[in-house]
Each structure stands twice: as structure tokens, then as C-alpha cells.
MARMI-725324 format. One record per residue: x, z, y of N, C-alpha, C, O in turn. Coordinates in steps of 0.02 Angstrom, whole numbers, plus 50000, padded with zeros to 5 digits. Last residue first. Layout:
# residues N
XZYXZYXZYXZY;...
This chain:
# residues 111
486184640151687486314647051698486184648751773486264654551793;485944626351675485564631051636485654638251655485214642251639;486834619551763486104618551770485704624151733485184626351758;488054623851713487884625251782487104624451794486794628251832;487984618651582487954625951591487824627851665487504632951677;488104605251611487464607551577487444614951588486904617551603;489374604851666488794602851710488154605251679487694607251715;490154608151555490174612251618489554611051662489274615751690;489864597651466489674604651453489644608951513489184612851524;490334586051544489674586651518489484593851509489004596251539;491734589751593491204586051630490504587851605490124591051641;492444597651509492534598451580492004594751619491854596651675;492044594151375492004601051398492004601551475491614605351504;492234580251372491584583251355491504590051383490984591851410;493574579151419493054575951453492364578951440491974580051486;494274586551321494234588851392493704585651431493394588851474;493994578551211493774585251210493714587851282493214590751302;494684566951252493954566651241493654573651240493104574551265;495984571851261495654569151321494904568651312494534569851359;496234574751124496234580051177495894577851243495544581851274;496154562151063495644567251049495644572951101495114575551119;496384546851096496664553051127496154558651122495774559851168;495594538251022496334537551015496694543651050497264545151032;494234537251001494554543650992495314543350987495634547450953;492914529651022493564528651058493954535451056493984538951107;491824534250952492094527450936492814526650961493254523550930;491644550450879491724546250940492014539250916492384538850867;490694563750821491004557350803491044552950865490534551750898;490864581050831490634575050863491014568850834491614569350826;490404597450812490754591850781490444585350806489834584450803;490614612550898490214606450893490624600950862491184599850886;490724629750877491074623250871490564617750861490124618450819;489954640850879490534641050924490884634250924491314632950967;488944644650786488764640850848489344641150902489224641650962;489214648650661489284653550712489154651150781489234654750830;489054636450594488594641850582488624647550634488124650750649;489374622650703489574627450656489094632950648488724634250695;488384608050709488624614150746488824619150694488474619850644;488644590350694488474596750668488724602250717489174601350758;488684577950764488614578150693488334584850669487864585050631;488334567650898488434574550877488244575250805487694573250786;489124552950938488594555950901488774562950882489314564250855;489564539951050489634546851027489034549050990488474547351009;489214527151087489904528351065490034535351045490594536751024;488044531051219488334526351167489054527751151489464529251195;487244546251228487794542151259488074537551205488314539851153;486444553851151486104548551189486604544151220486434538551239;487334563951101487054558951056486724552951091486734547451063;487534571451220488114568051185487854562251139488114556751140;486214576051238486554571851290487154567951261487264562051275;486044583851126485604577951136485934573351189485904567251183;487014593951140486994589551083486614583151095486834577651077;486534599751261487224596551257487274591651199487524586051207;485284604551223485344599851277486014596251276486044590251290;485634613551119485214607951106485244602851162485244596851147;486434623151189486704618951137486304612851122486584607451113;485454628151278486074625251306486384620551253486584614951268;484504633051186484324627951229484934624351261484924618251270;485194643051111484954636851078484804631351125484954625551110;486654648451205485964648951189485734642851152486054637651159;488034645251230487844650251181487114650051161486964651251102;489384634851273488654635451271488484640551217488774640151163;490644632951244490524638751289489764639851294489544645051317;491384627351090490794627751135490814634051181490984639551159;492634615951042492414622951050491884623251103491934619951155;492434602150940492444604351010492184611551020491594613051007;493174591650830492904598250836492974600650908493534601050934;492874574550795493204579750839492824586350830492204586350824;493284560250713492864566150710493204571450748493784572750735;493434543350772493714550150755493174554950754492654554150787;493864526150792493394531350773493744537850755494284537950726;494424516650898494804521550853494324527350838494374532750867;494214500650959493934506550935494374510450889494674507550844;494724488750985494974494251029494714501051001494974506351019;495014474350907494674480650899495034486050936495604487650920;494764458050969495234463850955494834470250952494374471350992;493664450251010493904449550944494454455250923494554456450863;492254457751090492914455051091493194455051019493004459050976;491014463951073491014456851085491734453851085491794447751081;491214477451056490834473651003490924466151012490924462450963;491854481351172492214482151109491874477851054492214475051011;490804478351264491444474751271491814475251200492054470251174;489894488151220489684480951219490334476551222490394471751184;490584499751246490374498051180490194490951172490334487951120;490754499151389491324499351342491144497451271491514493751240;489404498751431489854492751446490444492851400490634487651373;488944511251389488644504851365489094498951374489164494751330;489784519451467489854519651393489514513251360489764510351312;489294516051595489984514751578490104514651503490474510351478;487984521251580488104514051600488824512051578488924506851547;488214534851553487854530351506487984523051516488084519151469;488834538951672489174539451605488874535151552489224532051511;487804536951766488454533351771488804533251702489044528051678;486894546151717486734539151721487324534751724487364529651691;487624557851743487474556151672487274548851669487454545551621;487724558351883488324558251844488174555751772488564551851744;486354558651918486774552751939487394552751897487604547351876;485994570951860485704564551837486074558751857486134554051817;486824579751933486914579251861486604572651836486904569151796;486264578152059486974576152049487104575051974487424570251953;484994583552032485054576452059485754573952045485844568352023;485334596651999485024592251951485084584951970485224580751928;485794601152123486264600952064485984596452007486354592951973;484674600552204485244596052218485734595652159486034590452147;483904610452125483704603552129484274598852151484374593752119;484234623952129484554619352080484364612252081484624608252043;483434629852218484154629052235484504624452188485024621552204;482244630852151482324625952205483014624652227483174619152250;482534641352062482444634552034482504629252090482784623852078;482464652352146483094650552117483074643452089483584639952093;481094653352174481554651152224482234649052198482544644452225;
């Protein structure tokens, strides 16, 4: 019964993620096709609230499937995720976006 209550949450998550992927594709395509380079690649350390292997695996895969971001590694204590981003001019904003949007939503679905 608990899983049925999560169906609306799953639908909202899928809509959110689809929008994120479309926007990221457009940003990467625009950056690749324009003569000025807006890309500011960066490696970021993102503290994790996800604790289980499944939570971390889902988060890592969702980040990597999103154009412009690649999950690089998880610390041995599984508390920090290292991510490479193409648009890292404001690292704190990127961290806040990943934690506040993606990780929060993944944890809502999984817990």
C-alpha cells in the first residue's frame, strides 16, 4: 500500500527529471554551437545525505545521464560525491541544485 502512495511522487519526479534533461541538452548544444565559450568546467565535491547503495547508485546514474555532468567517484566513507560539471562558474549554486533538487527528490522516492 505504501508503494501506491508514491506513484504521484514518482510521476512528479519523472516530469522534473525530463525537464532537467531537456534544459541541459539545450544548454550543452547552445554552448557547443556558439563561438563564445560559456563553459567553465569544474570538479565539485558534494556532501551526500544518501546512505544506502541503492540511493547513491540512483543519484550517481541520474547525474551522469544528465548532459553536462558526470559523476566521477564516491569517497570511501560514502559521504562525498565527486562530480565534473561543464557549467561550474558558481560551484555553490551547482551543489545546492544537486542537493536541493535531485538528491532530495531521490531520497523522497526511496525512503
